[in-house]
C-alpha positions as CSV (number, residue, x, y, z in Angstrom):
1,M,14.6,58.4,3.0
2,M,12.8,56.0,3.9
3,L,12.2,55.2,0.7
4,L,16.0,54.6,-0.1
5,N,16.0,52.6,3.8
6,Q,14.0,50.5,2.7
7,I,15.6,50.2,-1.3
8,L,19.1,49.4,1.2
9,F,18.6,47.4,3.9
10,G,14.7,46.1,2.6
11,V,15.5,44.9,-1.3
12,Y,19.1,44.7,-1.7
13,P,19.7,42.4,0.8
14,Y,17.7,40.5,-1.0
15,I,19.7,41.1,-4.7
16,A,23.1,40.7,-2.5
17,L,22.4,36.9,-1.9
18,V,20.5,36.5,-5.0
19,V,23.7,37.1,-6.7
20,L,26.0,35.0,-4.4
21,A,24.0,32.0,-4.5
22,L,23.8,31.6,-7.9
23,G,27.0,33.3,-9.4
24,S,28.8,30.9,-7.0
25,V,27.1,28.3,-8.5
26,I,27.7,29.3,-12.5
27,R,31.2,30.2,-11.5
28,F,32.3,26.5,-10.4
29,D,30.2,24.5,-13.3
30,R,31.6,27.2,-16.2
31,E,34.8,28.6,-14.6
32,Q,36.3,25.9,-12.2
33,Y,40.5,26.3,-13.4
34,T,39.4,30.2,-12.0
35,W,37.9,29.1,-8.5
36,R,40.9,29.7,-7.0
37,T,43.6,33.0,-4.8
38,G,46.1,33.0,-7.7
39,S,48.8,32.7,-4.9
40,S,51.8,35.2,-4.9
41,Q,53.4,32.4,-2.1
42,L,56.7,32.9,-3.9
43,L,57.4,36.7,-3.6
44,R,58.3,38.6,-0.3
45,R,57.0,34.9,1.8
46,R,57.3,36.5,5.5
47,Q,55.3,39.2,4.5
48,L,52.6,36.7,2.9
49,V,52.4,34.2,5.7
50,T,52.6,36.6,8.7
51,G,50.1,39.1,7.2
52,S,48.7,36.0,5.8
53,I,47.6,34.7,9.1
54,L,47.2,37.2,10.6
55,F,44.0,38.3,8.5
56,H,42.3,35.0,8.3
57,L,42.1,33.8,11.9
58,G,40.8,37.0,12.6
59,I,38.3,37.0,9.7
60,L,36.6,33.7,10.6
61,V,36.6,34.9,14.5
62,I,34.4,37.9,12.7
63,F,32.5,36.1,10.5
64,G,31.6,33.1,13.2
65,G,30.7,36.2,16.0
66,H,28.8,38.1,12.9
67,F,27.1,34.8,12.2
68,V,26.1,33.6,15.8
69,G,25.3,36.6,17.3
70,L,23.2,38.5,14.2
71,L,20.9,35.3,13.5
72,T,20.6,32.7,17.1
73,P,17.1,34.3,18.5
74,I,16.6,36.1,20.7
75,W,15.3,33.9,22.5
76,V,18.0,30.9,23.0
77,F,19.6,34.3,24.4
78,E,17.5,35.2,26.8
79,A,16.9,31.2,27.9
80,M,21.1,31.5,28.8
81,G,20.8,34.2,30.9
82,V,22.8,36.4,28.5
83,S,21.7,39.8,28.9
84,H,21.3,42.0,25.6
85,G,23.9,44.6,27.8
86,A,26.5,41.9,28.1
87,K,27.2,39.6,24.1
88,Q,27.1,43.7,23.3
89,V,30.2,44.1,25.1
90,L,31.2,40.2,24.3
91,A,30.8,41.5,20.7
92,M,32.7,44.5,21.3
93,T,35.7,43.0,23.0
94,A,35.9,40.2,20.8
95,G,35.2,42.1,17.5
96,G,37.8,44.3,18.1
97,V,40.7,42.4,19.3
98,A,39.8,40.1,15.4
99,G,39.3,43.6,13.9
100,V,42.6,44.9,15.0
101,M,44.5,42.0,14.2
102,C,42.3,41.2,11.3
103,M,43.0,45.1,10.1
104,A,47.5,44.4,10.4
105,G,47.1,40.9,8.4
106,A,45.1,42.9,5.5
107,L,47.3,46.2,5.5
108,L,50.8,43.7,5.6
109,L,48.9,42.2,2.1
110,L,48.2,45.2,0.8
111,H,51.1,46.8,1.5
112,R,52.5,44.1,0.2
113,R,50.2,44.0,-3.5
114,L,50.7,47.7,-4.0
115,F,54.3,48.5,-3.1
116,D,55.9,45.4,-5.1
117,P,56.3,46.3,-7.7
118,R,56.6,42.4,-9.5
119,I,53.9,41.4,-6.7
120,R,51.5,44.7,-8.4
121,A,52.9,43.8,-12.0
122,T,51.4,40.0,-11.3
123,S,48.1,41.0,-9.9
124,S,44.4,41.7,-11.0
125,F,42.4,45.0,-11.3
126,G,39.7,42.7,-8.9
127,D,43.0,41.5,-6.6
128,T,43.4,45.1,-5.6
129,A,39.8,46.8,-5.1
130,I,39.3,43.5,-2.8
131,L,41.5,43.9,-0.9
132,I,40.8,47.5,-0.9
133,I,37.3,46.2,0.3
134,L,37.9,44.5,3.0
135,T,39.9,47.0,4.8
136,L,37.5,49.9,3.9
137,Q,34.8,47.1,5.5
138,L,37.7,46.7,8.5
139,A,38.0,50.2,9.1
140,L,34.2,50.9,9.3
141,G,33.4,47.8,11.5
142,L,36.4,49.1,14.4
143,A,34.8,52.6,14.3
144,T,31.2,51.7,15.5
145,I,32.8,49.8,18.6
146,P,33.2,53.9,19.6
147,V,29.6,54.6,19.1
148,S,28.7,51.4,20.7
149,A,30.1,52.1,23.5
150,Q,27.1,54.9,24.4
151,H,24.7,52.0,24.2
152,L,26.0,48.9,25.9
153,D,22.2,48.6,27.3
154,G,22.7,46.3,24.1
155,H,19.6,47.3,22.8
156,E,21.0,48.8,19.2
157,M,21.3,45.6,18.5
158,V,19.0,43.9,19.2
159,K,18.1,45.6,16.3
160,F,20.8,44.2,13.8
161,M,19.6,41.0,14.9
162,N,15.8,41.1,14.3
163,W,16.8,42.8,11.0
164,A,19.4,40.2,10.3
165,Q,16.7,37.6,11.5
166,G,14.0,39.4,9.2
167,I,15.5,39.0,5.9
168,F,15.6,35.4,5.9
169,T,13.0,35.1,7.0
170,F,10.8,37.8,4.7
171,N,9.9,40.0,7.1
172,P,8.6,42.8,4.6
173,D,9.4,44.9,7.1
174,A,12.6,44.0,8.2
175,A,13.9,47.5,6.9
176,G,12.6,49.2,9.3
177,F,14.3,47.7,12.2
178,V,18.1,49.7,11.6
179,A,16.1,53.1,10.3
180,D,17.1,55.2,13.1
181,V,21.0,53.5,13.8
182,H,23.6,55.6,14.0
183,P,25.6,56.1,9.8
184,I,28.3,53.8,10.6
185,F,26.7,50.5,10.9
186,K,24.2,51.6,7.5
187,A,27.4,52.6,5.7
188,H,28.9,48.7,7.6
189,L,26.0,46.9,6.5
190,A,25.1,48.4,3.0
191,L,29.0,48.1,2.2
192,G,29.2,44.2,3.5
193,M,26.0,43.9,2.0
194,T,28.2,44.7,-1.4
195,I,30.9,42.2,-0.7
196,L,27.9,39.7,-1.4
197,L,27.4,40.4,-3.6
198,V,31.0,40.3,-6.6
199,F,32.1,37.3,-3.9
200,P,31.5,35.3,-6.2
201,F,33.1,37.2,-9.1
202,T,36.4,37.7,-6.4
203,R,38.9,35.3,-5.0
204,L,36.9,35.3,-2.4
205,V,35.0,31.9,-3.8
206,H,37.8,30.3,-2.4
207,M,36.3,30.4,1.6
208,L,33.2,28.2,-0.2
209,S,36.2,24.9,-1.5
210,A,38.0,25.7,1.4
211,P,36.6,23.9,4.2
212,I,35.8,20.9,1.6
213,W,38.7,20.3,-1.3
214,Y,42.3,22.1,1.2
215,L,41.6,19.9,4.5
216,N,41.4,16.5,3.0
217,R,42.8,17.3,-0.4
218,R,44.7,14.8,-2.2
219,G,46.3,15.1,-5.6
220,W,49.5,14.9,-7.5
221,Q,53.1,15.8,-7.1
222,L,55.6,16.0,-9.5
223,V,58.6,16.3,-8.7
224,R,62.3,16.3,-10.1
225,T,65.0,14.4,-9.8
226,R,69.1,15.1,-10.5
227,R,69.9,11.5,-10.9
228,S,70.3,10.4,-14.9
229,L,67.8,8.2,-16.3
230,P,68.5,6.4,-19.2
231,L,67.2,7.5,-22.7
232,P,63.8,5.8,-23.6
233,P,64.8,3.5,-26.6
234,H,63.9,4.6,-30.2
235,P,60.1,4.7,-31.1
236,V,59.7,2.4,-34.2
237,L,56.9,3.1,-36.2
238,P,54.3,0.4,-36.6
239,T,54.3,-1.6,-39.2
240,T,51.1,-0.3,-41.2
241,I,51.5,2.9,-41.3
242,I,54.8,1.5,-42.2
243,Q,52.8,-0.9,-45.6
244,A,50.8,3.1,-45.7
245,R,53.6,5.4,-47.0
246,R,55.2,2.4,-49.6
247,P,53.4,3.4,-51.6
248,E,53.7,6.4,-51.6
249,A,57.6,6.5,-52.2
250,A,56.3,4.0,-54.9
251,E,55.8,7.6,-56.5
């Protein structure tokens, strides 16, 4: 079991991060035209808008909470006077609300993609699979809240902070911090790293470009008019072309 724990939480994170970084760069360099979400907003638009807003708002809060909560050095919280218990209660409350919101949006989007024949016909396997994986990850995250409620002293959360920061500081003993945590947490961590692993090969890549391209994008807009416009004049062949064809005509 210790060997499996070391592989999953000591080696696998680096594999996932390397594939995430290199895969994203290579895809952007070689296949920029696939760097998109493949919108289907023309079909069942109301359900798409509702589900998309709930999902994206929730996922932004969850991502920000995980990023700050796991990677902020422990001494920073201690210097600010934030106890481990208070931090855990805040994480459970904010994460729970955001998780429920995100789960509701994900279920709306998944229902739309699976049960509308037109949308299902235009969806790729990757589109549906990544949405199912994200929904499962949200379910695992929400399932950790009752377990976390049994450890309100916050020391359980400290283990995850030490693990995450140990990975980024190349601590060879990082996997040991999560060796004895509840299996639901381990499943949540393992699936989260799997999402990072498949990230460059799915529609999730738009998350990397959205803050850069979409917030300040400029482009062309095609507009069709109903006014009758005059036809362009008949094109005239250049003189050089006419002269070049004369010998052929003579023959």
